[in-house]
C-alpha positions as CSV (number, residue, x, y, z in Angstrom):
1,M,25.4,17.5,52.8
2,I,28.4,18.8,50.8
3,T,30.0,15.4,51.0
4,W,26.8,13.8,49.9
5,V,26.5,16.1,46.9
6,F,30.1,15.6,46.0
7,F,29.4,11.9,45.9
8,G,27.3,12.6,42.9
9,F,30.4,14.0,41.1
10,L,32.3,10.8,41.9
11,L,29.4,8.7,40.6
12,G,29.4,10.7,37.4
13,L,33.0,10.0,36.9
14,Q,32.3,6.3,37.3
15,H,29.2,6.5,35.1
16,A,31.2,8.0,32.2
17,L,33.2,4.8,32.0
18,E,30.3,2.4,31.5
19,P,30.8,0.1,28.5
20,D,28.3,1.7,26.2
21,H,29.7,5.2,26.8
22,I,33.3,4.0,26.2
23,A,32.2,2.2,23.0
24,A,30.4,5.3,21.7
25,V,33.2,7.8,22.4
26,S,35.8,5.3,21.0
27,T,34.0,5.3,17.7
28,I,34.1,9.1,17.7
29,S,37.7,9.3,18.8
30,V,39.3,7.0,16.3
31,E,38.1,9.2,13.5
32,K,39.9,12.2,14.9
33,R,43.5,13.4,14.6
34,G,45.5,14.9,17.4
35,I,45.3,14.7,21.2
36,G,43.5,18.0,21.5
37,Q,40.8,17.2,19.0
38,I,40.1,13.7,20.5
39,V,39.9,15.1,24.1
40,R,37.6,18.0,22.9
41,H,35.2,15.6,21.3
42,G,35.1,13.4,24.4
43,A,34.3,16.5,26.5
44,V,31.6,17.5,24.0
45,W,30.1,14.1,24.3
46,G,30.1,14.6,28.1
47,M,28.5,18.0,27.7
48,G,25.7,16.6,25.7
49,H,25.3,13.8,28.2
50,A,25.2,16.2,31.2
51,L,22.9,18.6,29.4
52,M,20.3,16.0,28.8
53,L,20.7,14.5,32.3
54,G,20.2,18.0,33.9
55,A,17.4,19.2,31.6
56,F,15.3,16.0,31.2
57,G,16.2,14.2,34.4
58,G,16.1,17.3,36.5
59,A,12.7,18.3,35.2
60,V,11.3,14.8,35.9
61,Y,12.8,14.7,39.4
62,A,11.8,18.3,40.3
63,L,8.2,17.7,39.1
64,E,8.1,14.3,40.8
65,L,7.1,12.6,37.6
66,T,7.4,8.9,37.0
67,L,9.2,7.3,34.1
68,S,7.7,3.9,33.3
69,E,9.9,0.9,32.8
70,R,8.6,0.6,29.2
71,L,9.6,4.2,28.4
72,A,13.0,3.7,30.0
73,S,13.5,0.5,28.0
74,G,12.4,2.3,24.9
75,L,15.1,5.0,25.4
76,E,17.7,2.3,26.0
77,F,16.5,0.5,22.9
78,A,17.1,3.6,20.8
79,V,20.6,3.8,22.3
80,G,21.2,0.2,21.2
81,I,20.2,1.1,17.7
82,M,22.5,4.1,17.7
83,M,25.4,2.0,19.0
84,V,25.0,-0.6,16.2
85,L,24.9,2.2,13.6
86,L,28.0,3.9,15.1
87,G,30.0,0.7,15.1
88,A,28.8,-0.4,11.6
89,R,29.6,3.1,10.2
90,L,33.2,2.8,11.5
91,L,33.7,-0.6,10.1
92,Y,32.2,0.5,6.7
93,I,34.6,3.5,6.6
94,L,37.6,1.1,7.3
95,V,36.6,-1.1,4.4
96,R,35.7,1.9,2.1
97,D,39.0,3.7,2.7
98,R,41.1,0.8,1.6
99,V,40.1,1.7,-1.9
100,H,39.8,5.3,-3.1
101,F,38.5,6.7,-6.3
102,H,40.1,9.9,-7.5
103,T,39.2,12.1,-10.5
104,H,42.1,13.7,-12.5
105,R,42.1,16.0,-15.4
106,H,44.8,15.9,-18.1
107,G,44.6,18.4,-21.0
108,G,40.9,18.9,-20.5
109,N,40.1,15.2,-20.4
110,A,38.8,14.0,-17.0
111,H,39.2,10.4,-15.8
112,F,39.2,8.6,-12.6
113,H,41.2,5.7,-11.1
114,A,41.1,3.6,-8.0
115,H,43.9,2.7,-5.6
116,S,44.3,1.0,-2.2
117,H,46.2,2.0,0.9
118,A,46.4,-1.6,2.1
119,G,50.1,-1.6,1.9
120,D,50.8,1.9,3.2
121,V,53.5,2.1,5.9
122,K,52.5,5.6,6.9
123,N,49.3,7.3,7.7
124,H,47.0,8.1,4.8
125,V,47.1,11.8,5.7
126,L,50.8,11.8,5.1
127,S,50.8,9.7,2.0
128,H,51.2,11.1,-1.6
129,H,47.6,10.3,-2.1
130,A,46.5,12.4,0.8
131,H,43.3,14.3,0.4
132,P,41.3,16.4,3.0
133,H,39.1,14.6,5.4
134,P,36.2,16.5,7.0
135,A,37.0,17.9,10.5
136,G,34.6,19.1,13.1
137,G,31.6,16.8,13.8
138,W,30.9,18.6,17.1
139,K,27.1,18.3,16.5
140,R,27.4,14.5,16.1
141,S,29.4,14.1,19.3
142,L,27.0,16.4,21.2
143,S,24.0,14.5,19.8
144,I,25.4,11.1,20.8
145,G,26.1,12.4,24.3
146,M,22.5,13.8,24.6
147,M,21.0,10.5,23.5
148,H,23.0,8.6,26.1
149,G,22.0,11.2,28.7
150,L,18.3,10.9,27.8
151,A,18.5,7.1,28.2
152,G,20.3,7.3,31.5
153,S,17.9,9.8,33.1
154,A,15.5,7.2,34.4
155,A,18.2,5.5,36.5
156,L,19.6,8.8,37.7
157,V,16.2,10.1,38.7
158,A,15.5,6.9,40.7
159,L,18.9,7.2,42.4
160,A,18.4,10.8,43.4
161,A,14.9,10.2,44.6
162,S,16.0,7.3,46.8
163,T,18.9,9.1,48.4
164,A,18.2,12.9,48.3
165,P,16.8,14.4,51.5
166,S,15.2,17.3,49.5
167,I,14.5,18.3,45.9
168,P,17.1,21.1,45.7
169,L,19.8,18.8,46.9
170,G,18.6,16.1,44.5
171,V,18.9,18.6,41.6
172,A,22.4,19.6,42.8
173,F,23.3,15.9,43.0
174,M,22.2,15.4,39.4
175,L,24.1,18.5,38.2
176,L,27.3,17.4,39.8
177,F,26.7,13.9,38.4
178,G,26.6,15.5,35.0
179,L,29.8,17.4,35.6
180,G,31.5,14.2,36.8
181,S,30.5,12.5,33.6
182,I,32.1,15.3,31.5
183,A,35.3,15.0,33.6
184,G,35.3,11.2,33.4
185,M,34.9,11.2,29.6
186,A,37.6,13.9,29.1
187,I,40.0,11.7,31.2
188,F,39.2,8.6,29.2
189,S,39.6,10.5,25.9
190,T,43.0,11.7,27.0
191,V,44.0,8.2,27.8
192,I,43.1,6.8,24.4
193,A,44.3,10.0,22.5
194,V,47.9,9.5,23.3
195,P,48.4,6.0,21.7
196,L,46.1,6.9,18.8
197,S,48.1,10.0,18.0
198,L,51.5,8.2,18.4
199,T,50.5,5.3,16.2
200,A,48.7,7.4,13.5
201,V,52.0,8.5,11.9
202,T,54.2,5.4,12.0
203,L,51.9,2.4,12.9
204,T,48.9,2.6,10.6
205,W,48.1,-1.1,11.2
206,A,47.8,-0.4,15.0
207,T,45.5,2.5,14.4
208,R,43.3,0.5,12.0
209,S,43.3,-2.4,14.5
210,F,42.0,-0.1,17.2
211,Q,39.4,1.3,14.8
212,A,38.2,-2.2,14.0
213,L,38.1,-3.2,17.6
214,A,36.1,0.0,18.5
215,G,33.6,-0.8,15.7
216,V,33.1,-4.4,16.7
217,F,32.8,-3.4,20.4
218,A,30.2,-0.8,19.7
219,V,28.1,-3.2,17.5
220,G,28.4,-5.9,20.3
221,I,27.3,-3.5,23.0
222,G,24.4,-2.2,20.8
223,L,23.2,-5.7,20.0
224,R,23.3,-6.7,23.7
225,T,21.3,-3.6,24.6
226,L,18.7,-4.4,21.9
227,V,18.3,-7.9,23.2
228,E,18.0,-6.9,26.9
229,T,15.5,-4.0,26.3
230,G,13.7,-5.7,23.5
231,A,12.6,-8.4,25.9
232,V,10.8,-5.7,28.0
233,L,9.4,-3.8,25.0
234,F,8.2,-6.8,22.9
235,G,8.1,-9.6,25.4
């Protein structure tokens, strides 16, 4: 039984690396600075994911409730919308940050001017035009993880119900599945944090390319999800 429950942890590791999860966390990670911050945000995503799997999925499983295909598709459809918005937001920020508007005051007279970082050879944070960028965003990372966990609960409940010999073991399976997803996403975040941090200082073009790729990938995954689940909801 211990081996069977531990299998849930391994499945959670694998589950964390599904394309939509990778796309979502990538859009979060490329906006952060430093390996520690990137890994923490990935882990926070995993915590939100695990929290919703354990709370919603565990309650549905323990109470032996049934999630209809239409409801499950509706949750996935919502995730698709979220993915498109995440990717589009990242692409918008890339375009927006190429040109900045700054306000200056000289002798009591205020004026503003625009400039672009298109030709910068070093990271914007280190340039002479540097200005503070908001840090944190933990609530957003947690919320994105919770949304993914809510949408994935139906499949996890079905998996636990089909394999668990008892409800307590099924709940334990789901909890370890959630812990596995936290570990998996922390590992993935570590893998992408190293090149992001190294290129952020000297290779701005590489960082921007990765950001653009993450944005396009998230939009593509979101659109595919919308098409697949939309056929069930509106077909």
